[in-house]
DSSP file (Angstrom, degrees, kcal/mol; ACC not computed):
  #  RESIDUE AA STRUCTURE BP1 BP2  ACC     N-H-->O    O-->H-N    N-H-->O    O-->H-N    TCO  KAPPA ALPHA  PHI   PSI    X-CA   Y-CA   Z-CA
    1    1 A X              0   0    0      0, 0.0    15,-1.6     0, 0.0     2,-0.4   0.000 360.0 360.0 360.0 132.5  115.1   73.8   47.3
    2    2 A X  E     -A   15   0A   0     13,-0.2     2,-0.3     2,-0.0    13,-0.2  -0.967 360.0-167.9-128.4 153.3  113.9   71.7   44.3
    3    3 A X  E     -A   14   0A   0     11,-1.6    11,-2.2    -2,-0.4     2,-0.3  -0.867   6.4-156.1-125.9 160.4  114.9   71.9   40.8
    4    4 A X  E     -A   13   0A   0     -2,-0.3     2,-0.4     9,-0.2     9,-0.2  -0.980   6.1-166.1-140.4 156.8  113.2   70.3   37.8
    5    5 A X  E     -A   12   0A   0      7,-0.8     7,-0.8    -2,-0.3     2,-0.4  -0.992  27.2-121.5-138.3 131.9  114.4   69.2   34.3
    6    6 A X  E     -A   11   0A   0     -2,-0.4     2,-0.5     5,-0.2     5,-0.2  -0.607  28.0-177.4 -77.6 129.0  112.1   68.3   31.5
    7    7 A X  E >  S-A   10   0A   0      3,-2.6     3,-1.8    -2,-0.4    75,-0.0  -0.978  72.5 -24.8-125.5 117.3  112.4   64.8   30.1
    8    8 A X  T 3  S-     0   0    0     -2,-0.5     3,-0.1     1,-0.3    -1,-0.1   0.684 121.7 -53.6  66.0  18.2  110.2   64.0   27.2
    9    9 A X  T 3  S+     0   0    0      1,-0.4    -1,-0.3     0, 0.0     2,-0.2  -0.013 120.8  94.4  99.0 -28.5  107.5   66.6   28.1
   10   10 A X  E <   -A    7   0A   0     -3,-1.8    -3,-2.6    -4,-0.0    -1,-0.4  -0.565  66.8-134.1 -92.0 160.6  107.1   65.3   31.7
   11   11 A X  E     -A    6   0A   0     -5,-0.2     2,-0.4    -2,-0.2    -5,-0.2  -0.871  10.8-162.7-113.5 146.2  108.8   66.7   34.8
   12   12 A X  E     -A    5   0A   0     -7,-0.8    -7,-0.8    -2,-0.3     2,-0.5  -0.947  15.7-141.1-121.8 150.8  110.6   65.1   37.6
   13   13 A X  E     -A    4   0A   0     -2,-0.4     2,-0.5    -9,-0.2    -9,-0.2  -0.940  15.6-171.5-113.4 128.0  111.3   66.9   40.8
   14   14 A X  E     -A    3   0A   0    -11,-2.2   -11,-1.6    -2,-0.5     2,-0.7  -0.963  18.1-137.5-119.3 130.2  114.6   66.5   42.7
   15   15 A X  E     -A    2   0A   0     -2,-0.5   -13,-0.2   -13,-0.2     2,-0.1  -0.755  23.2-133.2 -81.4 115.7  115.3   67.9   46.1
   16   16 A X        -     0   0    0    -15,-1.6     3,-0.1    -2,-0.7     2,-0.0  -0.383  15.1-140.6 -61.9 145.7  118.7   69.3   46.3
   17   17 A X        -     0   0    0      1,-0.2     2,-0.2    31,-0.1    -1,-0.1  -0.104  47.4 -57.3 -84.4-163.0  120.9   68.4   49.4
   18   18 A X        -     0   0    0      1,-0.1    27,-2.4    -2,-0.0    -1,-0.2  -0.551  61.3-103.6 -75.3 137.8  123.1   70.8   51.1
   19   19 A X  E     +B   44   0B   0     -2,-0.2    25,-0.2    25,-0.2    -1,-0.1  -0.367  47.3 165.2 -66.0 146.9  125.8   72.6   48.9
   20   20 A X  E     -     0   0B   0     23,-2.1   107,-1.6     1,-0.4     2,-0.3   0.619  47.5 -17.1-123.8 -79.7  129.3   71.1   49.5
   21   21 A X  E     - C   0 126B   0    105,-0.3    22,-3.0   107,-0.0     2,-0.4  -0.806  43.3-135.1-131.5 168.4  132.1   72.0   47.0
   22   22 A X  E     -BC  42 125B   0    103,-2.8   103,-1.9    -2,-0.3     2,-0.6  -0.999  12.5-157.3-126.7 124.4  132.8   73.3   43.6
   23   23 A X  E     -BC  41 124B   0     18,-2.0    18,-3.4    -2,-0.4     2,-0.7  -0.933  10.7-156.9-101.7 123.8  135.4   71.5   41.3
   24   24 A X  E     -BC  40 123B   0     99,-3.1    99,-1.6    -2,-0.6     2,-0.4  -0.901  12.5-155.8-106.2 116.2  136.6   74.1   38.7
   25   25 A X  E     -BC  39 122B   0     14,-2.6    14,-1.7    -2,-0.7     2,-0.5  -0.739  14.5-170.9 -98.9 134.2  138.0   72.2   35.6
   26   26 A X  E     -BC  38 121B   0     95,-2.6    95,-2.6    -2,-0.4    12,-0.2  -0.940  19.3-148.1-128.4 105.8  140.5   73.5   33.2
   27   27 A X  E     + C   0 120B   0     10,-2.8    93,-0.3    -2,-0.5     3,-0.2  -0.408  27.0 172.5 -80.3 141.5  140.7   71.3   30.3
   28   28 A X  E    S+     0   0B   0     91,-2.6     2,-0.4     1,-0.4    92,-0.2   0.644  82.9  38.1-116.9 -23.1  144.0   70.9   28.5
   29   29 A X  E    S- C   0 119B   0     90,-2.0    90,-1.3     8,-0.1    -1,-0.4  -0.961  85.1-175.0-123.3 113.0  142.8   68.0   26.2
   30   30 A X        -     0   0    0     -2,-0.4     2,-0.6    88,-0.2     5,-0.1  -0.502  31.2-103.3-113.5 168.2  139.3   68.5   25.2
   31   31 A X  B >   -J   34   0C   0      3,-0.6     3,-2.8    -2,-0.1     5,-0.2  -0.841  33.6-133.7 -86.8 116.1  136.4   66.7   23.2
   32   32 A X  T >  S+     0   0    0     -2,-0.6     3,-0.7     1,-0.3    -1,-0.1   0.840 100.8  52.1 -40.5 -52.1  136.2   68.2   19.8
   33   33 A X  T 3  S+     0   0    0      1,-0.3    -1,-0.3    -3,-0.1     2,-0.2   0.683 119.0  36.7 -60.7 -15.6  132.4   68.6   19.8
   34   34 A X  B <  S+J   31   0C   0     -3,-2.8     2,-1.4     2,-0.0    -3,-0.6  -0.665  72.2 176.8-138.6  75.7  132.4   70.4   23.1
   35   35 A X    <   +     0   0    0     -3,-0.7     2,-0.7    -2,-0.2    -3,-0.1  -0.209  23.8 145.1 -74.1  44.0  135.5   72.6   23.1
   36   36 A X        -     0   0    0     -2,-1.4    -9,-0.2    -5,-0.2    -5,-0.1  -0.773  32.3-167.7 -90.0 110.9  134.9   74.2   26.4
   37   37 A X  S    S+     0   0    0     -2,-0.7   -10,-2.8   -11,-0.1     2,-0.3   0.762  72.0  45.5 -65.8 -26.2  138.2   74.9   28.2
   38   38 A X  E     +B   26   0B   0    -12,-0.2    16,-0.5     2,-0.0     2,-0.3  -0.918  59.8 158.5-120.6 144.2  136.6   75.7   31.5
   39   39 A X  E     -BD  25  53B   0    -14,-1.7   -14,-2.6    -2,-0.3     2,-0.4  -0.976  21.9-147.6-152.3 162.4  133.7   74.2   33.5
   40   40 A X  E     -BD  24  52B   0     12,-2.0    12,-1.8    -2,-0.3     2,-0.6  -0.975   5.9-155.9-135.9 125.2  132.5   74.2   37.1
   41   41 A X  E     -BD  23  51B   0    -18,-3.4   -18,-2.0    -2,-0.4     2,-0.7  -0.867   6.9-156.7-100.3 122.9  130.8   71.4   38.9
   42   42 A X  E     -BD  22  50B   0      8,-3.2     8,-2.1    -2,-0.6     2,-0.2  -0.884  14.9-154.2-104.2 117.5  128.6   72.3   41.8
   43   43 A X  E     - D   0  49B   0    -22,-3.0   -23,-2.1    -2,-0.7     2,-0.3  -0.637   8.7-163.4 -99.3 151.9  128.1   69.3   44.4
   44   44 A X  E >   -B   19   0B   0      4,-1.5     3,-1.7   -25,-0.2     4,-0.4  -0.948  31.0-118.4-126.6 145.4  125.3   68.8   46.7
   45   45 A X  T 3  S+     0   0    0    -27,-2.4   -26,-0.1    -2,-0.3     4,-0.1   0.570 108.2  62.7 -71.5  -7.3  125.6   66.4   49.6
   46   46 A X  T 3  S-     0   0    0      2,-0.1    -1,-0.3   -28,-0.1   -31,-0.1   0.249 124.3 -93.2 -97.9   9.9  122.7   64.0   48.4
   47   47 A X  S <  S+     0   0    0     -3,-1.7    15,-2.0     1,-0.3     2,-0.4   0.686  85.2 128.5  90.3  24.2  124.6   63.1   45.2
   48   48 A X  E     - E   0  61B   0     -4,-0.4    -4,-1.5    13,-0.2     2,-0.3  -0.873  33.3-176.4-108.2 141.9  123.2   65.8   42.8
   49   49 A X  E     -DE  43  60B   0     11,-1.8    11,-1.8    -2,-0.4     2,-0.4  -0.960  16.8-154.0-132.4 148.0  125.5   68.0   40.8
   50   50 A X  E     -DE  42  59B   0     -8,-2.1    -8,-3.2    -2,-0.3     2,-0.4  -0.998  12.8-160.8-123.6 139.2  125.1   70.9   38.3
   51   51 A X  E     -DE  41  58B   0      7,-2.8     7,-1.3    -2,-0.4     2,-0.4  -0.923   8.5-177.5-114.2 136.0  127.8   71.7   35.6
   52   52 A X  E     +DE  40  57B   0    -12,-1.8   -12,-2.0    -2,-0.4     2,-0.3  -0.996  13.8 146.0-127.9 142.3  128.1   74.9   33.9
   53   53 A X  E     -D   39   0B   0      3,-2.4     3,-0.5    -2,-0.4    84,-0.3  -0.889  65.6 -76.1-150.5-180.0  130.6   76.0   31.1
   54   54 A X  S    S+     0   0    0    -16,-0.5   -15,-0.1    -2,-0.3     3,-0.1   0.724 132.0  22.9 -54.3 -19.0  130.4   78.3   28.1
   55   55 A X  S    S+     0   0    0      1,-0.1     2,-0.3   -21,-0.1    -1,-0.2   0.432 117.2  58.4-130.0   3.1  128.4   75.8   26.3
   56   56 A X        +     0   0    0     -3,-0.5    -3,-2.4     2,-0.0     2,-0.2  -0.968  36.5 163.5-137.0 150.9  126.7   73.5   28.9
   57   57 A X  E     +E   52   0B   0     -2,-0.3     2,-0.3    -5,-0.2    -5,-0.2  -0.651  29.7 120.8-155.8 106.2  124.4   73.7   31.8
   58   58 A X  E     -E   51   0B   0     -7,-1.3    -7,-2.8    -2,-0.2     2,-0.3  -0.931  45.1-114.4-151.0 177.7  122.6   70.6   33.1
   59   59 A X  E     +E   50   0B   0     -2,-0.3    21,-2.5    -9,-0.2     2,-0.3  -0.705  33.3 149.2-113.7 167.2  122.2   68.5   36.2
   60   60 A X  E     -EF  49  79B   0    -11,-1.8   -11,-1.8    19,-0.3     2,-0.3  -0.948  39.1 -84.9-171.1-167.7  123.0   65.0   37.2
   61   61 A X  E     -EF  48  78B   0     17,-2.1    17,-2.8    -2,-0.3     2,-0.3  -0.895  34.0-166.6-123.6 157.1  123.9   62.4   39.8
   62   62 A X  E     - F   0  77B   0    -15,-2.0     2,-0.4    -2,-0.3    15,-0.2  -0.957  10.5-164.0-138.4 153.5  127.3   61.5   41.1
   63   63 A X  E     - F   0  76B   0     13,-2.0    13,-2.3    -2,-0.3     2,-0.4  -0.968  17.2-139.1-142.1 125.1  129.0   58.8   43.2
   64   64 A X  E     - F   0  75B   0     -2,-0.4     2,-0.6    11,-0.2    11,-0.2  -0.687   1.4-154.2 -84.6 130.3  132.5   59.1   44.9
   65   65 A X  E    S- F   0  74B   0      9,-3.4     9,-1.8    -2,-0.4     2,-0.3  -0.950  78.1  -6.6 -94.6 109.1  134.8   56.2   44.9
   66   66 A X  S    S-     0   0    0     -2,-0.6     2,-0.4     7,-0.2     7,-0.1  -0.764 114.3 -48.5  92.7-149.4  137.0   56.9   48.0
   67   67 A X    >   -     0   0    0      5,-0.3     3,-2.2    -2,-0.3    -2,-0.1  -0.959  43.1-131.4-122.8 137.3  136.6   60.0   49.9
   68   68 A X  T 3  S+     0   0    0     -2,-0.4    -1,-0.1     1,-0.3     5,-0.1   0.739 110.7  59.6 -61.8 -16.1  136.6   63.5   48.1
   69   69 A X  T 3  S+     0   0    0      3,-0.1    -1,-0.3    -3,-0.0     4,-0.1   0.523  85.1 104.3 -87.5  -3.2  139.1   64.6   50.6
   70   70 A X  S <  S-     0   0    0     -3,-2.2    28,-0.2     1,-0.1     3,-0.1  -0.166  83.3-116.0 -65.2 164.3  141.6   61.8   49.6
   71   71 A X  S    S+     0   0    0      1,-0.3    27,-3.6    27,-0.1    28,-0.4   0.903 107.4  26.0 -72.2 -36.7  144.7   62.7   47.6
   72   72 A X  E    S+ G   0  97B   0     25,-0.2    -5,-0.3    26,-0.1     2,-0.3  -0.989  79.6 153.4-124.0 132.7  143.4   60.5   44.7
   73   73 A X  E     - G   0  96B   0     23,-1.5    23,-3.4    -2,-0.4     2,-0.4  -0.958  27.6-142.3-155.1 157.1  139.6   59.9   44.3
   74   74 A X  E     -FG  65  95B   0     -9,-1.8    -9,-3.4    -2,-0.3     2,-0.4  -0.969   7.7-159.3-129.4 150.8  137.3   59.1   41.5
   75   75 A X  E     -FG  64  94B   0     19,-2.5    19,-2.5    -2,-0.4     2,-0.3  -1.000   5.0-154.5-128.7 129.4  133.8   60.3   40.6
   76   76 A X  E     -FG  63  93B   0    -13,-2.3   -13,-2.0    -2,-0.4     2,-0.4  -0.800  17.7-166.4 -97.4 141.4  131.2   58.7   38.3
   77   77 A X  E     -FG  62  92B   0     15,-2.6    15,-2.4    -2,-0.3     2,-0.6  -0.994  16.2-166.8-134.3 132.4  128.6   61.1   36.9
   78   78 A X  E     -FG  61  91B   0    -17,-2.8   -17,-2.1    -2,-0.4     2,-0.2  -0.945  18.0-148.6-117.5 111.5  125.4   60.5   35.2
   79   79 A X  E     -FG  60  90B   0     11,-2.8    11,-0.9    -2,-0.6   -19,-0.3  -0.584  21.0-121.1 -77.0 134.7  123.9   63.6   33.4
   80   80 A X  E     -     0   0B   0    -21,-2.5     5,-0.1    -2,-0.2     8,-0.1  -0.414  49.6 -75.7 -65.5 150.2  120.2   63.7   33.3
   81   81 A X  E    S+     0   0B   0      6,-0.2     2,-0.3    -2,-0.1     8,-0.2  -0.256  73.4 154.0 -53.6 133.0  118.8   63.9   29.7
   82   82 A X  E > > - G   0  88B   0      6,-0.9     5,-2.9    -3,-0.1     3,-1.8  -0.984  61.5-100.0-157.8 161.9  119.4   67.3   28.5
   83   83 A X  G > 5S+     0   0    0     -2,-0.3     3,-1.3     1,-0.3   -25,-0.1   0.743 116.5  70.9 -63.3 -18.0  119.8   69.3   25.2
   84   84 A X  G 3 5S+     0   0    0      1,-0.3    -1,-0.3   -27,-0.1    -3,-0.1   0.772 109.4  32.3 -60.0 -28.9  123.5   69.2   26.0
   85   85 A X  G X 5S-     0   0    0     -3,-1.8     3,-1.8     3,-0.2    -1,-0.3  -0.168 124.8 -94.0-119.4  32.9  123.5   65.6   25.2
   86   86 A X  T < 5S-     0   0    0     -3,-1.3    -3,-0.2     1,-0.3    -2,-0.1   0.809  81.3 -57.9  61.2  31.9  120.9   65.4   22.6
   87   87 A X  T 3 <S+     0   0    0     -5,-2.9    -1,-0.3     1,-0.3     2,-0.2   0.553 117.3 106.2  73.5   7.8  118.1   64.6   25.2
   88   88 A X  E <  S-G   82   0B   0     -3,-1.8    -6,-0.9    -6,-0.5    -1,-0.3  -0.593  75.0 -99.6-110.5 172.0  120.1   61.5   26.3
   89   89 A X  E     -     0   0B   0     -2,-0.2    21,-0.5    -8,-0.2     2,-0.3  -0.433  31.9-154.5 -82.3 168.0  122.1   60.6   29.4
   90   90 A X  E     -G   79   0B   0    -11,-0.9   -11,-2.8    19,-0.1     2,-0.4  -0.983   5.4-143.4-142.6 140.2  125.9   60.7   29.4
   91   91 A X  E     -GH  78 108B   0     17,-2.3    17,-2.2    -2,-0.3     2,-0.4  -0.881  18.6-176.5-105.7 130.8  128.3   58.8   31.6
   92   92 A X  E     -GH  77 107B   0    -15,-2.4   -15,-2.6    -2,-0.4     2,-0.4  -0.985  10.2-168.5-128.1 141.7  131.6   60.5   32.9
   93   93 A X  E     -GH  76 106B   0     13,-1.8    13,-2.3    -2,-0.4     2,-0.4  -0.965  11.2-178.6-124.1 112.4  134.3   59.0   34.9
   94   94 A X  E     -GH  75 105B   0    -19,-2.5   -19,-2.5    -2,-0.4     2,-0.5  -0.924  13.6-161.5-114.7 134.8  136.9   61.4   36.4
   95   95 A X  E     -GH  74 104B   0      9,-2.4     9,-1.7    -2,-0.4     2,-0.3  -0.969  17.0-158.0-117.8 124.2  139.9   60.4   38.5
   96   96 A X  E     -GH  73 103B   0    -23,-3.4   -23,-1.5    -2,-0.5     2,-0.5  -0.779  12.4-161.7-102.9 139.2  141.3   63.4   40.6
   97   97 A X  E  >> -GH  72 102B   0      5,-2.5     5,-1.7    -2,-0.3     4,-1.3  -0.925   4.6-169.1-124.5 105.1  144.8   63.7   41.9
   98   98 A X  T  45S+     0   0    0    -27,-3.6   -26,-0.1    -2,-0.5    -1,-0.1   0.866  82.3  53.3 -54.9 -46.8  144.7   66.3   44.6
   99   99 A X  T  45S+     0   0    0    -28,-0.4    -1,-0.2     1,-0.2   -27,-0.1   0.889 119.2  34.9 -67.6 -42.7  148.6   66.6   45.0
  100  100 A X  T  45S-     0   0    0    -29,-0.2    -1,-0.2     2,-0.1    -2,-0.2   0.630 102.0-135.2 -86.3 -14.7  149.1   67.2   41.3
  101  101 A X  T  <5 +     0   0    0     -4,-1.3    21,-1.7     1,-0.2     2,-0.2   0.876  62.8 118.3  58.0  39.5  145.9   69.1   40.9
  102  102 A X  E   < -HI  97 121B   0     -5,-1.7    -5,-2.5    19,-0.3     2,-0.3  -0.793  44.5-157.8-124.1 170.7  145.0   67.3   37.7
  103  103 A X  E     -HI  96 120B   0     17,-2.6    17,-1.7    -2,-0.2     2,-0.4  -0.970   7.4-150.3-143.5 162.0  142.2   65.1   36.5
  104  104 A X  E     -HI  95 119B   0     -9,-1.7    -9,-2.4    -2,-0.3     2,-0.4  -0.995  19.4-162.0-130.0 135.7  141.6   62.5   33.8
  105  105 A X  E     -HI  94 118B   0     13,-3.3    13,-2.6    -2,-0.4     2,-0.4  -0.968  14.6-174.9-127.0 136.7  138.1   61.9   32.2
  106  106 A X  E     +H   93   0B   0    -13,-2.3   -13,-1.8    -2,-0.4     2,-0.3  -0.990  18.0 176.0-123.5 123.4  136.5   59.2   30.2
  107  107 A X  E     +H   92   0B   0     -2,-0.4     8,-0.4     9,-0.3     2,-0.3  -0.846  11.4 177.4-126.5 157.4  133.1   59.7   28.9
  108  108 A X  E     +H   91   0B   0    -17,-2.2   -17,-2.3    -2,-0.3     2,-0.3  -0.982   5.3 163.3-150.0 158.6  130.6   58.0   26.8
  109  109 A X  B >   -K  112   0D   0      3,-1.6     3,-2.9    -2,-0.3   -19,-0.1  -0.929  54.6 -88.8-170.1 163.7  126.9   58.5   25.5
  110  110 A X  T 3  S+     0   0    0    -21,-0.5     3,-0.3     1,-0.3   -20,-0.1   0.706 122.0  57.6 -55.0 -28.4  124.8   57.1   22.9
  111  111 A X  T 3  S+     0   0    0      1,-0.3    -1,-0.3   -26,-0.1     2,-0.3   0.660 123.3  18.8 -80.5  -9.5  125.9   59.7   20.2
  112  112 A X  B X   +K  109   0D   0     -3,-2.9    -3,-1.6     1,-0.0     3,-0.5  -0.789  58.5 176.1-159.8 100.4  129.7   58.7   20.7
  113  113 A X  T 3  S+     0   0    0     -2,-0.3    -3,-0.1    -3,-0.3    -2,-0.1   0.595  83.0  51.4 -83.5 -14.4  130.6   55.4   22.2
  114  114 A X  T 3  S+     0   0    0     -5,-0.1    -1,-0.2    -6,-0.0     2,-0.1  -0.289  70.7 164.1-122.1  50.3  134.2   56.0   21.6
  115  115 A X    <   -     0   0    0     -3,-0.5    -8,-0.2    -8,-0.4     3,-0.1  -0.413  39.5-118.9 -69.0 140.1  134.9   59.4   23.0
  116  116 A X        -     0   0    0     -2,-0.1    -9,-0.3     1,-0.1    -1,-0.1  -0.365  37.3 -91.2 -74.1 157.9  138.7   60.0   23.5
  117  117 A X        -     0   0    0    -11,-0.1     2,-0.3     1,-0.0   -11,-0.2  -0.333  40.1-156.1 -70.6 151.1  140.0   60.7   27.0
  118  118 A X  E     + I   0 105B   0    -13,-2.6   -13,-3.3    -3,-0.1     2,-0.3  -0.869  13.5 175.0-126.2 161.7  140.3   64.1   28.3
  119  119 A X  E     +CI  29 104B   0    -90,-1.3   -91,-2.6    -2,-0.3   -90,-2.0  -0.987  10.9 133.5-161.2 162.3  142.5   65.7   31.1
  120  120 A X  E     -CI  27 103B   0    -17,-1.7   -17,-2.6    -2,-0.3     2,-0.3  -0.943  49.4 -60.8 178.4-161.8  143.4   68.8   32.6
  121  121 A X  E     -CI  26 102B   0    -95,-2.6   -95,-2.6   -19,-0.3     2,-0.3  -0.710  40.6-157.0-108.3 160.2  143.9   70.7   35.9
  122  122 A X  E     -C   25   0B   0    -21,-1.7     2,-0.3    -2,-0.3   -97,-0.2  -0.975  10.3-165.6-135.6 150.3  141.4   71.4   38.8
  123  123 A X  E     -C   24   0B   0    -99,-1.6   -99,-3.1    -2,-0.3     2,-0.4  -0.923  15.9-147.6-126.8 158.0  140.8   73.7   41.7
  124  124 A X  E     +C   23   0B   0     -2,-0.3     2,-0.3  -101,-0.2  -101,-0.2  -0.957  21.9 159.8-125.5 138.1  138.4   73.2   44.6
  125  125 A X  E     -C   22   0B   0   -103,-1.9  -103,-2.8    -2,-0.4     2,-0.1  -0.964  44.0 -76.9-151.8 166.3  136.4   75.7   46.6
  126  126 A X  E     -C   21   0B   0     -2,-0.3     2,-0.7  -105,-0.2  -105,-0.3  -0.411  39.0-130.5 -68.0 138.2  133.3   75.8   48.9
  127  127 A X        +     0   0    0   -107,-1.6    -1,-0.1     1,-0.1   -85,-0.0  -0.866  28.9 172.6 -90.7 112.1  129.9   75.8   47.3
  128  128 A X        +     0   0    0     -2,-0.7     2,-0.8     1,-0.1     3,-0.2   0.124  46.5 102.2-101.5  11.7  127.8   78.6   48.7
  129  129 A X        +     0   0    0      1,-0.2  -109,-0.1  -111,-0.0     3,-0.1  -0.786  28.9 162.0-113.7  92.7  124.9   78.2   46.3
  130  130 A X  S    S+     0   0    0     -2,-0.8     2,-1.2     1,-0.2    -1,-0.2   0.854  78.5  63.9 -75.8 -32.3  121.8   76.4   47.9
  131  131 A X    >   +     0   0    0      1,-0.2     3,-1.1    -3,-0.2    -1,-0.2  -0.741  68.6 178.1 -99.9  98.0  119.8   77.9   45.1
  132  132 A X  G >   +     0   0    0     -2,-1.2     3,-1.2     1,-0.3    -1,-0.2   0.596  69.0  75.3 -83.8 -11.1  121.4   76.1   42.0
  133  133 A X  G 3  S+     0   0    0      1,-0.2    -1,-0.3    -3,-0.1    -2,-0.1   0.748  91.4  55.7 -68.8 -21.0  119.0   77.8   39.5
  134  134 A X  G <  S+     0   0    0     -3,-1.1     2,-0.7     2,-0.0    -1,-0.2   0.492  83.1 101.8 -82.4  -4.7  120.9   81.1   39.9
  135  135 A X    <   +     0   0    0     -3,-1.2     2,-0.3    -4,-0.1     3,-0.1  -0.725  46.9 150.7 -88.9 114.0  124.2   79.3   38.9
  136  136 A X    >>  -     0   0    0     -2,-0.7     4,-3.1     1,-0.1     3,-0.7  -0.973  54.5-121.8-140.5 154.8  124.8   80.3   35.2
  137  137 A X  H 3> S+     0   0    0     -2,-0.3     4,-2.0   -84,-0.3     5,-0.3   0.905 112.0  61.5 -65.5 -36.7  128.1   80.7   33.4
  138  138 A X  H 34 S+     0   0    0      1,-0.2    -1,-0.3     2,-0.2     4,-0.1   0.807 120.1  25.2 -62.5 -26.2  127.3   84.3   32.5
  139  139 A X  H <4 S+     0   0    0     -3,-0.7    -1,-0.2    -5,-0.1    -2,-0.2   0.671 134.5  31.1-108.1 -24.8  127.2   85.1   36.4
  140  140 A X  H  X S+     0   0    0     -4,-3.1     4,-0.6     1,-0.1     3,-0.5   0.532  93.3  87.5-114.8  -4.6  129.4   82.4   38.0
  141  141 A X  H >X S+     0   0    0     -4,-2.0     4,-2.8    -5,-0.4     3,-0.6   0.790  79.7  65.0 -72.9 -27.0  131.9   81.7   35.3
  142  142 A X  H 3> S+     0   0    0     -5,-0.3     4,-1.7     1,-0.3    -1,-0.2   0.878  96.4  55.5 -55.7 -40.0  134.3   84.5   36.5
  143  143 A X  H 34 S+     0   0    0     -3,-0.5     4,-0.3     1,-0.2    -1,-0.3   0.724 108.0  50.5 -74.6 -14.4  134.9   82.8   39.7
  144  144 A X  H X< S+     0   0    0     -3,-0.6     3,-1.0    -4,-0.6     4,-0.3   0.901 111.9  46.4 -71.7 -50.8  136.0   79.7   37.5
  145  145 A X  H >< S+     0   0    0     -4,-2.8     3,-1.0     1,-0.2    -2,-0.2   0.757 101.5  66.0 -68.7 -19.1  138.3   81.8   35.5
  146  146 A X  T 3< S+     0   0    0     -4,-1.7    -1,-0.2     1,-0.2    -2,-0.2   0.735  96.8  57.8 -74.6 -17.8  139.8   83.6   38.7
  147  147 A X  T <         0   0    0     -3,-1.0    -1,-0.2    -4,-0.3    -2,-0.2   0.599 360.0 360.0 -86.2  -7.8  141.3   80.2   39.8
  148  148 A X    <         0   0    0     -3,-1.0    -1,-0.2    -4,-0.3    -2,-0.1   0.543 360.0 360.0 -50.7 360.0  143.4   79.8   36.5
């Protein structure tokens, strides 16, 4: 399976790995310009992710610090340039606490170098979607909301 995202008129092709898990995020403290309470991160085993929310849909790369099965682990994300971030990349750092089912997020991008921290709760489930192009908030958002 391949996906592509346009960058400045050119295209890059990225081969997705095997689907692994989905983190469903329920924000309790949000970033004012993006006030989306719910989001879902679809992970693939080669470091690619796709995020969907009521107002975002894009791909990027992730790196886990620790093991995703640990009680506490951290993940760094670099969003591919997309209209969600003004055609630029964005960096997100999330720290997950599995026992408390909470996360803390710090992000930055060229348009706001001093983004306030965000936080919330999360749930985890298996990612059964090898075809990431079919993942849209309109069709998959209910699965996210069912975990609230």
